[in-house]
LOFINU-687725 format. One record per residue (C-alpha): residue in three letters; z, y, x. Coordinates in steps of 0.02 Angstrom, whole numbers, always signed. Example, Ala and Ser with C-alpha at 12.3 -4.5 7.8 and 13.67 -1.06 7.14 Angstrom:
R  residu       w       v       u
R     ALA    +390    -225    +615
R     SER    +357     -53    +684
END
This chain:
R  residu       w       v       u
R     UNK      +0      +0      +0
R     UNK     -56    +167     +74
R     UNK     +55    +309     +19
R     UNK     -19    +485     +19
R     UNK    +113    +619     +46
R     UNK     +14    +746     -56
R     UNK      +3    +621    -199
R     UNK    +189    +579    -198
R     UNK    +234    +764    -196
R     UNK    +153    +779    -368
R     UNK    +301    +680    -436
R     UNK    +450    +712    -322
R     UNK    +496    +868    -223
R     UNK    +518    +817     -41
R     UNK    +494    +913    +119
R     UNK    +518    +790    +261
R     UNK    +404    +738    +406
R     UNK    +300    +583    +374
R     UNK    +388    +484    +511
R     UNK    +559    +527    +439
R     UNK    +506    +471    +265
R     UNK    +436    +308    +337
R     UNK    +599    +271    +429
R     UNK    +706    +315    +277
R     UNK    +601    +197    +170
R     UNK    +622     +60    +300
R     UNK    +810     +81    +291
R     UNK    +805     +32    +107
R     UNK    +696    -120    +140
R     UNK    +517     -55    +135
R     UNK    +436     -83    +305
R     UNK    +280      +7    +363
R     UNK    +140     -23    +488
R     UNK     +81    +156    +516
R     UNK    +138    +333    +477
R     UNK     +40    +487    +527
R     UNK     -88    +617    +477
R     UNK    -241    +562    +379
R     UNK    -346    +651    +511
R     UNK    -274    +652    +685
R     UNK    -374    +794    +763
R     UNK    -328    +960    +844
R     UNK    -411   +1130    +872
R     UNK    -535   +1121    +727
R     UNK    -606   +1277    +646
R     UNK    -736   +1324    +516
R     UNK    -891   +1401    +592
R     UNK   -1064   +1460    +537
R     UNK   -1225   +1425    +630
R     UNK   -1305   +1597    +654
R     UNK   -1453   +1534    +755
R     UNK   -1525   +1363    +797
R     UNK   -1668   +1333    +919
R     UNK   -1737   +1176   +1000
R     UNK   -1668   +1133   +1171
R     UNK   -1802   +1174   +1302
R     UNK   -1770   +1011   +1396
R     UNK   -1744    +886   +1252
R     UNK   -1841    +819   +1104
R     UNK   -1687    +801    +991
R     UNK   -1553    +924   +1049
R     UNK   -1527   +1098    +976
R     UNK   -1450   +1253   +1053
R     UNK   -1342   +1339    +922
R     UNK   -1249   +1504    +910
R     UNK   -1094   +1472    +804
R     UNK    -985   +1611    +731
R     UNK    -802   +1555    +722
R     UNK    -735   +1724    +664
R     UNK    -670   +1804    +822
R     UNK    -817   +1755    +934
R     UNK    -987   +1673    +937
R     UNK    -998   +1510   +1037
R     UNK   -1147   +1429   +1119
R     UNK   -1145   +1244   +1067
R     UNK   -1275   +1108   +1100
R     UNK   -1291    +988    +952
R     UNK   -1398    +834    +924
R     UNK   -1374    +815    +735
R     UNK   -1539    +814    +638
R     UNK   -1466    +917    +495
R     UNK   -1401   +1065    +597
R     UNK   -1485   +1228    +547
R     UNK   -1460   +1415    +534
R     UNK   -1339   +1470    +398
R     UNK   -1246   +1305    +389
R     UNK   -1056   +1306    +376
R     UNK    -988   +1175    +496
R     UNK    -831   +1096    +571
R     UNK    -811   +1154    +751
R     UNK    -704   +1062    +880
R     UNK    -657   +1193   +1009
R     UNK    -635   +1172   +1196
R     UNK    -476   +1067   +1221
R     UNK    -487    +983   +1050
R     UNK    -429    +802   +1037
R     UNK    -516    +689    +912
R     UNK    -474    +512    +853
R     UNK    -502    +379    +985
R     UNK    -429    +494   +1118
R     UNK    -592    +592   +1127
R     UNK    -564    +758   +1217
R     UNK    -685    +904   +1197
R     UNK    -720   +1010   +1351
R     UNK    -837   +1149   +1397
R     UNK    -989   +1083   +1486
R     UNK   -1171   +1100   +1530
R     UNK   -1295    +990   +1435
R     UNK   -1467    +985   +1517
R     UNK   -1448   +1159   +1583
R     UNK   -1377   +1238   +1426
R     UNK   -1194   +1291   +1409
R     UNK   -1096   +1204   +1270
R     UNK    -923   +1267   +1218
R     UNK    -871   +1138   +1089
R     UNK    -942   +1014    +965
R     UNK   -1004   +1018    +786
R     UNK    -920    +871    +698
R     UNK    -963    +737    +571
R     UNK    -826    +664    +461
R     UNK    -845    +499    +554
R     UNK    -798    +587    +716
R     UNK    -640    +648    +628
R     UNK    -588    +468    +591
R     UNK    -646    +454    +410
R     UNK    -697    +273    +374
R     UNK    -881    +234    +351
R     UNK    -858    +179    +170
R     UNK    -807    +357    +120
R     UNK    -960    +440    +196
R     UNK   -1118    +494    +106
R     UNK   -1288    +453    +182
R     UNK   -1299    +632    +244
R     UNK   -1130    +616    +331
R     UNK   -1180    +452    +412
R     UNK   -1335    +530    +488
R     UNK   -1273    +700    +543
R     UNK   -1135    +830    +547
R     UNK   -1035    +871    +391
R     UNK   -1102   +1016    +288
R     UNK    -966   +1128    +216
R     UNK    -988   +1226     +55
R     UNK   -1038   +1408     +51
R     UNK    -860   +1452      -3
R     UNK    -789   +1391    +163
R     UNK    -707   +1537    +254
R     UNK    -758   +1560    +437
R     UNK    -610   +1544    +555
R     UNK    -502   +1444    +434
R     UNK    -441   +1263    +449
R     UNK    -580   +1143    +391
R     UNK    -456   +1002    +355
R     UNK    -364   +1111    +230
R     UNK    -529   +1166    +155
R     UNK    -579    +984    +128
R     UNK    -405    +948     +57
R     UNK    -385    +811    +187
R     UNK    -229    +892    +261
R     UNK    -127    +743    +208
R     UNK     -12    +616    +289
R     UNK     -15    +430    +254
R     UNK    +110    +287    +268
R     UNK     +41    +110    +264
R     UNK    +179      +1    +192
R     UNK    +201    -188    +206
R     UNK    +288    -220     +41
R     UNK    +384    -376      -8
R     UNK    +306    -486    -143
R     UNK    +441    -446    -272
R     UNK    +415    -256    -268
R     UNK    +258    -241    -372
R     UNK    +328     -79    -442
R     UNK    +296      +3    -272
R     UNK    +109     -26    -289
R     UNK    +103    +141    -379
R     UNK    +138    +322    -337
R     UNK    +261    +333    -482
R     UNK    +354    +179    -420
R     UNK    +363    +255    -246
R     UNK    +425    +417    -324
R     UNK    +574    +328    -403
R     UNK    +614    +244    -236
R     UNK    +600    +406    -137
R     UNK    +693    +501    -272
R     UNK    +838    +378    -254
R     UNK    +841    +401     -64
R     UNK    +842    +592     -69
R     UNK    +931    +612    -238
R     UNK    +779    +695    -318
R     UNK    +723    +688    -499
R     UNK    +553    +613    -537
R     UNK    +436    +732    -631
R     UNK    +358    +691    -799
R     UNK    +177    +635    -815
R     UNK     +57    +744    -914
R     UNK     -10    +635   -1056
R     UNK     -70    +771   -1176
R     UNK    -244    +759   -1252
R     UNK    -329    +792   -1419
R     UNK    -399    +655   -1530
R     UNK    -552    +681   -1640
R     UNK    -664    +586   -1760
R     UNK    -638    +427   -1861
R     UNK    -511    +297   -1808
R     UNK    -581    +177   -1678
R     UNK    -512     +29   -1778
R     UNK    -646     +61   -1910
R     UNK    -787     +19   -1789
R     UNK    -713     -80   -1644
R     UNK    -605    -236   -1630
R     UNK    -524    -350   -1503
R     UNK    -500    -538   -1513
R     UNK    -374    -630   -1404
R     UNK    -410    -817   -1392
R     UNK    -291    -865   -1252
R     UNK    -104    -859   -1220
R     UNK    -144    -793   -1046
R     UNK    -161    -615   -1113
R     UNK      +0    -539   -1179
R     UNK     -56    -359   -1203
R     UNK    -227    -280   -1231
R     UNK    -262     -98   -1275
R     UNK    -427      -9   -1304
R     UNK    -475    +171   -1335
R     UNK    -644    +255   -1347
R     UNK    -702    +419   -1271
R     UNK    -870    +500   -1307
R     UNK    -988    +625   -1226
R     UNK    -920    +606   -1049
R     UNK   -1008    +707    -916
R     UNK   -1033    +605    -757
R     UNK   -1013    +717    -605
R     UNK    -920    +733    -442
R     UNK    -731    +721    -451
R     UNK    -619    +870    -412
R     UNK    -572    +881    -228
R     UNK    -390    +836    -259
R     UNK    -438    +671    -341
R     UNK    -563    +628    -204
R     UNK    -441    +670     -64
R     UNK    -300    +568    -143
R     UNK    -417    +419    -165
R     UNK    -476    +430     +16
R     UNK    -296    +442     +79
R     UNK    -256    +286     -24
R     UNK    -404    +191     +47
R     UNK    -514    +198    -109
R     UNK    -694    +262    -104
R     UNK    -736    +404    -226
R     UNK    -889    +368    -335
R     UNK    -894    +487    -484
R     UNK    -768    +573    -595
R     UNK    -758    +435    -727
R     UNK    -742    +288    -607
R     UNK    -626    +389    -495
R     UNK    -509    +425    -642
R     UNK    -494    +238    -672
R     UNK    -444    +209    -491
R     UNK    -334    +365    -487
R     UNK    -230    +304    -635
R     UNK    -213    +131    -557
R     UNK    -145    +208    -396
R     UNK     -36    +330    -493
R     UNK     +43    +210    -618
R     UNK      +7     +37    -547
R     UNK     -88     -16    -704
R     UNK    -269     -68    -674
R     UNK    -392      -3    -803
R     UNK    -570     -51    -840
R     UNK    -703     +65    -912
R     UNK    -851      -8   -1009
R     UNK   -1012     +81   -1054
R     UNK    -984     +78   -1243
R     UNK   -1170     +86   -1285
R     UNK   -1204     -72   -1183
R     UNK   -1048    -162   -1242
R     UNK   -1058    -175   -1431
R     UNK    -915    -162   -1555
R     UNK    -802    -301   -1493
R     UNK    -700    -359   -1343
R     UNK    -642    -539   -1334
R     UNK    -520    -619   -1210
R     UNK    -541    -806   -1182
R     UNK    -543    -939   -1047
R     UNK    -709    -964    -959
R     UNK    -819   -1114    -996
R     UNK    -853   -1241    -859
R     UNK    -989   -1176    -741
R     UNK   -1006   -1015    -842
R     UNK   -1099    -880    -744
R     UNK   -1051    -697    -724
R     UNK   -1128    -561    -616
R     UNK    -984    -451    -558
R     UNK    -992    -267    -510
R     UNK   -1034    -311    -329
R     UNK   -1197    -389    -394
R     UNK   -1144    -567    -349
R     UNK   -1164    -709    -473
R     UNK    -999    -802    -493
R     UNK    -978    -979    -558
R     UNK    -821    -994    -664
R     UNK    -715   -1135    -733
R     UNK    -589   -1165    -872
R     UNK    -446   -1088    -770
R     UNK    -525    -914    -762
R     UNK    -486    -781    -893
R     UNK    -640    -683    -946
R     UNK    -680    -533   -1053
R     UNK    -823    -563   -1173
R     UNK    -921    -458   -1296
R     UNK    -913    -605   -1417
R     UNK   -1071    -684   -1348
R     UNK   -1058    -692   -1158
R     UNK    -935    -650   -1020
R     UNK    -942    -469    -962
R     UNK    -791    -463    -847
R     UNK    -670    -568    -746
R     UNK    -499    -521    -816
R     UNK    -381    -446    -687
R     UNK    -506    -459    -545
R     UNK    -672    -368    -572
R     UNK    -785    -308    -711
R     UNK    -961    -368    -747
R     UNK   -1122    -280    -698
R     UNK   -1198    -275    -873
R     UNK   -1072    -149    -944
R     UNK   -1045     -46    -786
R     UNK   -1019    +142    -802
R     UNK   -1174    +224    -729
R     UNK   -1237    +402    -706
R     UNK   -1315    +405    -880
R     UNK   -1160    +337    -969
R     UNK   -1104    +445   -1116
R     UNK    -977    +341   -1211
R     UNK    -838    +237   -1135
R     UNK    -720    +101   -1196
R     UNK    -556     +98   -1097
R     UNK    -463     -65   -1070
R     UNK    -280     -73   -1020
R     UNK    -207    -248   -1023
R     UNK     -87    -376    -950
R     UNK    -150    -549    -901
R     UNK     -56    -701    -837
R     UNK     -12    -666    -656
R     UNK     -29    -847    -598
R     UNK    -203    -867    -674
R     UNK    -260    -703    -599
R     UNK    -195    -751    -428
R     UNK    -284    -919    -429
R     UNK    -446    -838    -485
R     UNK    -435    -698    -357
R     UNK    -400    -820    -214
R     UNK    -551    -921    -267
R     UNK    -671    -777    -301
R     UNK    -614    -607    -240
R     UNK    -453    -514    -196
R     UNK    -456    -337    -266
R     UNK    -338    -190    -286
R     UNK    -326    -234    -471
R     UNK    -288    -419    -444
R     UNK    -153    -375    -317
R     UNK     -61    -280    -453
R     UNK     -89    -407    -592
R     UNK     -25    -546    -478
R     UNK    +143    -461    -453
R     UNK    +173    -423    -637
R     UNK    +153    -264    -739
R     UNK    +267    -155    -845
R     UNK    +203    -159   -1026
R     UNK    +267     +17   -1054
R     UNK    +156     +78    -911
R     UNK      +8      -9    -993
R     UNK     +22    +115   -1138
R     UNK     +57    +263   -1023
R     UNK     -94    +222    -914
R     UNK    -220    +225   -1056
R     UNK    -150    +391   -1117
R     UNK    -155    +462    -941
R     UNK    -337    +409    -925
R     UNK    -378    +499   -1089
R     UNK    -292    +657   -1026
R     UNK    -391    +657    -862
R     UNK    -558    +613    -945
R     UNK    -537    +756   -1069
R     UNK    -493    +877    -928
R     UNK    -615    +825    -791
R     UNK    -756    +735    -882
R     UNK    -766    +845   -1040
R     UNK    -733    +690   -1145
R     UNK    -702    +683   -1331
R     UNK    -556    +565   -1365
R     UNK    -583    +461   -1522
R     UNK    -433    +443   -1639
R     UNK    -328    +285   -1634
R     UNK    -300    +136   -1520
R     UNK    -348     -46   -1541
R     UNK    -207    -157   -1482
R     UNK    -142    -332   -1465
R     UNK     +40    -337   -1407
R     UNK    +147    -490   -1379
R     UNK    +264    -416   -1247
R     UNK    +446    -367   -1239
R     UNK    +471    -187   -1185
R     UNK    +659    -180   -1201
R     UNK    +765    -139   -1049
R     UNK    +866    -284    -975
R     UNK   +1055    -270    -991
R     UNK   +1142    -334    -835
R     UNK   +1330    -333    -807
R     UNK   +1410    -314    -637
R     UNK   +1586    -274    -583
R     UNK   +1648    -164    -442
R     UNK   +1743    -315    -376
R     UNK   +1584    -421    -370
R     UNK   +1489    -285    -277
R     UNK   +1622    -259    -144
R     UNK   +1654    -445    -125
R     UNK   +1471    -485     -91
R     UNK   +1437    -332     +18
R     UNK   +1604    -341    +109
R     UNK   +1638    -158     +67
R     UNK   +1761     -46     -22
R     UNK   +1639     +65    -118
R     UNK   +1718    +169    -255
R     UNK   +1657    +147    -434
R     UNK   +1593    +327    -441
R     UNK   +1484    +297    -288
R     UNK   +1414    +137    -365
R     UNK   +1373    +227    -527
R     UNK   +1290    +365    -426
R     UNK   +1172    +235    -350
R     UNK   +1116    +179    -523
R     UNK   +1092    +360    -576
R     UNK    +984    +397    -424
R     UNK    +878    +243    -460
R     UNK    +847    +306    -637
R     UNK    +947    +166    -721
R     UNK   +1048    +203    -877
R     UNK   +1223    +129    -880
R     UNK   +1389    +119    -970
R     UNK   +1556     +62    -900
R     UNK   +1701     -38    -968
R     UNK   +1846     -26    -847
R     UNK   +1789     -99    -682
R     UNK   +1632    -176    -760
R     UNK   +1466     -82    -767
R     UNK   +1329    -126    -893
R     UNK   +1162     -71    -820
R     UNK   +1007     -48    -925
R     UNK    +869     -99    -804
R     UNK    +702     -15    -848
R     UNK    +552    -126    -878
R     UNK    +465     -55    -723
R     UNK    +588    -153    -613
R     UNK    +531    -332    -644
R     UNK    +623    -388    -487
R     UNK    +796    -357    -563
R     UNK    +867    -483    -687
R     UNK   +1039    -541    -625
R     UNK   +1194    -456    -558
R     UNK   +1153    -506    -378
R     UNK    +994    -401    -392
R     UNK   +1100    -250    -438
R     UNK   +1217    -284    -293
R     UNK   +1066    -282    -178
R     UNK   +1013    -113    -251
R     UNK   +1186     -41    -217
R     UNK   +1180    -105     -37
R     UNK   +1005     -34     -10
R     UNK   +1032    +140     -80
R     UNK   +1214    +161     -25
R     UNK   +1149    +118    +147
R     UNK   +1169     -36    +253
R     UNK   +1208     +81    +398
R     UNK   +1359    +143    +300
R     UNK   +1432     -32    +283
R     UNK   +1552     -65    +426
R     UNK   +1537    -235    +507
R     UNK   +1687    -348    +525
R     UNK   +1719    -522    +591
R     UNK   +1734    -657    +458
R     UNK   +1905    -731    +428
R     UNK   +1878    -919    +415
R     UNK   +1980   -1076    +450
R     UNK   +1930   -1147    +620
R     UNK   +1919   -1329    +671
R     UNK   +1870   -1411    +835
R     UNK   +1687   -1455    +856
R     UNK   +1623   -1630    +892
R     UNK   +1472   -1712    +971
R     UNK   +1409   -1889    +999
R     UNK   +1482   -1925   +1169
R     UNK   +1395   -2093   +1186
R     UNK   +1222   -2020   +1158
R     UNK   +1253   -1887   +1289
R     UNK   +1315   -2018   +1414
R     UNK   +1161   -2128   +1386
R     UNK   +1048   -1977   +1411
R     UNK   +1134   -1930   +1574
R     UNK   +1126   -2110   +1635
R     UNK    +939   -2125   +1599
R     UNK    +906   -1962   +1692
R     UNK   +1010   -2021   +1839
R     UNK    +902   -2179   +1844
R     UNK    +749   -2068   +1873
R     UNK    +672   -2061   +1699
R     UNK    +612   -1903   +1612
R     UNK    +668   -1863   +1436
R     UNK    +540   -1820   +1301
R     UNK    +560   -1744   +1128
R     UNK    +428   -1793   +1000
R     UNK    +398   -1761    +815
R     UNK    +500   -1865    +693
R     UNK    +348   -1860    +577
R     UNK    +210   -1990    +598
R     UNK     +63   -2054    +497
R     UNK    +107   -2180    +362
R     UNK     -14   -2306    +439
R     UNK     +90   -2318    +598
R     UNK    +266   -2307    +527
R     UNK    +287   -2499    +526
R     UNK    +224   -2520    +706
R     UNK    +346   -2606    +826
R     UNK    +460   -2655    +682
R     UNK    +512   -2828    +621
R     UNK    +630   -2786    +478
R     UNK    +563   -2750    +304
R     UNK    +599   -2574    +241
R     UNK    +529   -2437    +129
R     UNK    +455   -2288    +224
R     UNK    +508   -2111    +179
R     UNK    +351   -2009    +139
R     UNK    +352   -1820    +118
R     UNK    +308   -1752     -54
R     UNK    +204   -1608     +16
R     UNK    +159   -1640    +199
R     UNK     +79   -1500    +300
R     UNK     -48   -1627    +366
R     UNK     -87   -1810    +330
R     UNK     -65   -1847    +515
R     UNK    +121   -1814    +494
R     UNK    +166   -1867    +319
R     UNK    +307   -1995    +346
R     UNK    +476   -1999    +434
R     UNK    +468   -2121    +581
R     UNK    +573   -2278    +598
R     UNK    +529   -2329    +775
R     UNK    +518   -2202    +917
R     UNK    +386   -2303   +1011
R     UNK    +228   -2242    +919
R     UNK    +274   -2062    +962
R     UNK    +323   -2106   +1141
R     UNK    +160   -2201   +1171
R     UNK     +62   -2045   +1122
R     UNK    +152   -1951   +1261
R     UNK    +104   -2092   +1379
R     UNK     -80   -2084   +1324
R     UNK     -81   -1894   +1342
R     UNK     -20   -1905   +1523
R     UNK    -135   -2051   +1566
R     UNK    -286   -1955   +1502
R     UNK    -243   -1819   +1627
R     UNK    -242   -1942   +1773
R     UNK     -52   -1952   +1786
R     UNK     -24   -2132   +1843
R     UNK    +164   -2138   +1875
R     UNK    +253   -2121   +1707
R     UNK    +438   -2152   +1675
R     UNK    +493   -2075   +1510
R     UNK    +624   -2105   +1376
R     UNK    +681   -2029   +1212
R     UNK    +839   -2038   +1111
R     UNK    +807   -1996    +929
R     UNK    +829   -2039    +747
R     UNK    +739   -2172    +646
R     UNK    +733   -2158    +457
R     UNK    +702   -2284    +318
R     UNK    +752   -2337    +143
R     UNK    +828   -2507    +104
R     UNK    +897   -2567     -62
R     UNK    +881   -2391    -136
R     UNK    +989   -2321      +5
R     UNK    +928   -2194    +133
R     UNK    +974   -2237    +312
R     UNK    +954   -2161    +484
R     UNK    +989   -2238    +653
R     UNK    +996   -2167    +829
R     UNK    +876   -2263    +943
R     UNK    +827   -2268   +1127
R     UNK    +650   -2306   +1185
R     UNK    +570   -2301   +1357
R     UNK    +392   -2318   +1427
R     UNK    +357   -2346   +1613
R     UNK    +201   -2380   +1716
R     UNK    +131   -2350   +1890
R     UNK    +260   -2334   +2027
R     UNK    +447   -2303   +2016
R     UNK    +574   -2248   +2146
R     UNK    +700   -2388   +2172
R     UNK    +825   -2303   +2285
R     UNK    +721   -2226   +2425
R     UNK    +576   -2346   +2404
R     UNK    +430   -2343   +2283
R     UNK    +398   -2505   +2189
R     UNK    +268   -2552   +2060
R     UNK    +337   -2551   +1883
R     UNK    +347   -2726   +1809
R     UNK    +451   -2825   +1685
R     UNK    +595   -2845   +1806
R     UNK    +608   -2658   +1847
R     UNK    +625   -2618   +1663
R     UNK    +744   -2764   +1638
R     UNK    +852   -2692   +1778
R     UNK    +860   -2522   +1691
R     UNK    +911   -2605   +1526
R     UNK   +1048   -2701   +1618
R     UNK   +1110   -2540   +1701
R     UNK   +1126   -2456   +1530
R     UNK   +1213   -2605   +1447
R     UNK   +1334   -2626   +1593
R     UNK   +1370   -2439   +1590
R     UNK   +1412   -2450   +1404
R     UNK   +1534   -2594   +1436
R     UNK   +1429   -2741   +1373
R     UNK   +1432   -2835   +1540
R     UNK   +1433   -3024   +1510
R     UNK   +1399   -3000   +1323
R     UNK   +1211   -2980   +1324
R     UNK   +1062   -3093   +1359
R     UNK    +872   -3092   +1357
R     UNK    +799   -3227   +1245
R     UNK    +623   -3278   +1190
R     UNK    +658   -3382   +1034
R     UNK    +675   -3235    +913
R     UNK    +545   -3147    +806
R     UNK    +461   -2999    +893
R     UNK    +349   -2857    +831
R     UNK    +166   -2907    +813
R     UNK    +111   -2772    +937
R     UNK    +206   -2857   +1081
R     UNK    +138   -3007   +1178
R     UNK    +240   -3163   +1130
R     UNK    +234   -3236   +1305
R     UNK    +279   -3076   +1394
R     UNK    +416   -3006   +1281
R     UNK    +602   -3038   +1281
R     UNK    +727   -2998   +1144
R     UNK    +883   -2902   +1197
R     UNK   +1033   -2988   +1117
R     UNK   +1211   -2918   +1119
R     UNK   +1345   -3031   +1047
R     UNK   +1202   -3134    +972
R     UNK   +1136   -2979    +878
R     UNK    +958   -2920    +912
R     UNK    +968   -2740    +976
R     UNK    +796   -2717   +1054
R     UNK    +644   -2784   +1145
R     UNK    +581   -2776   +1323
R     UNK    +404   -2805   +1385
END
């Protein structure tokens, strides 16, 4: 979410540097990636080209005399659209442009140049915001631009931007108004009212237009009609706020749709009423149904996608993108406005499959039904004011939502117990007031009326979090916990075995306890039920191991493939299985050796007897001397050679195998 400071100041009076605001927002849990000016450039001024002649030693350069108010500069420019009488953006000697570009006086092919005439691209404006003329040359300012003044202020791009990384539960902050409530709480400022005034005319829309909802995945759908819109360029303040928010201006009608979405967090869709008909229908798509979206791409849909239809065919992908056939174009005169709420899970699945959009991002996180009404009224206000629209009387609606505030009880004791604080009741109530929450109190208990815009708050713990955020985590003094202490413990035998194996010259490994289900029974004789994961990250590791050997042999193969011939490794780890409906785990020791092995100061080839000697060392060390034997008349795993494998028996119990 990109927050424009000029935009937010329309709704809350703040006068703080952009970096300060970003840090204060971070302190209440809203992290940011970037905070700075929309245009990071210095020493810019409005100038007028008073003369422009071809460079005597170039086929594309021009030598210009540029009046900047207090002097006339000689500037060499290569833009094809530079000409006498043009108002331009001049970067003076010493100017610094985005990308650490520094402008200096110089000599270009024998002609003195004392600055640069700039395009918007050179000022850091993204390519998607540029007109074809801007892409191919310097930016042309209007005739009303005052020579010697600041061109950034003239273009209304003197804005600062914070790019926030919001948490998934704070969908309310995907709007300027939501941000205004958050910032108002931080600085104890009141949020200003939204202007929703407009005049309605003509017959009621319900007499000629209808909506039909054929799915439970749409809980709210509103439509209004406006007539005689005049498609033209948007006012500068709308264009500049859209650019600062990362949205490309198109025309006044389309821009108002995007402006309201950014302002209130409620996506809208505008249909060309004359190409739509007299009906809007919401239904689930048919299998393999086709729809050409606004980006002129044909989409193939299925039964899990919500679509908007005119009663005959799909004309929009609900919550994601409209269709091409009813797009608002330059000759559009009459418009149907849609403001709706669709199932967030369905929208998310469709958007992941087809296209993520600004609209889908907001639908996915949930919408405030009260804002759905406000948004359509706000759109009517702006269309009447900036598109000369006639607003038709009435609204067509389908509403199956609850718009009541949630009542949540919390006590002062609960808040202080969870936060580890001693915050007074008056200070707690002040937090709710600053957040714009209504409340009543009964003794030490506070009943908070949580507005519908805060979908993330439903239980008392949510309110406790709000108190901690706004009161200030920095204001909560840390203290050591007071807990009963008891001595720690560890498996002494396991540690002793590990130390003994290392002292015998073997290297310890640590492998995954997850293996493939096809190898979980390898090197095992006993019958057991494997423990498979319900949702494994990969099928290669979908089951808890029983034997350590399959994992250890992969370490051996890895080293052998890299031409490491002398390998002496071991691992102590857990084996897991299920037997007679009981889950079990056992600590096991496994070792793999090959090549040569240091026996004292001498190197010897690893064979059966070397490994047998290591097993004897471990058993003797553990106190089993005289109680173990190596026998060949017992059942062994099928992977081991029957004539070259011995069973390790301790007190006549099978405890392992050696080969």
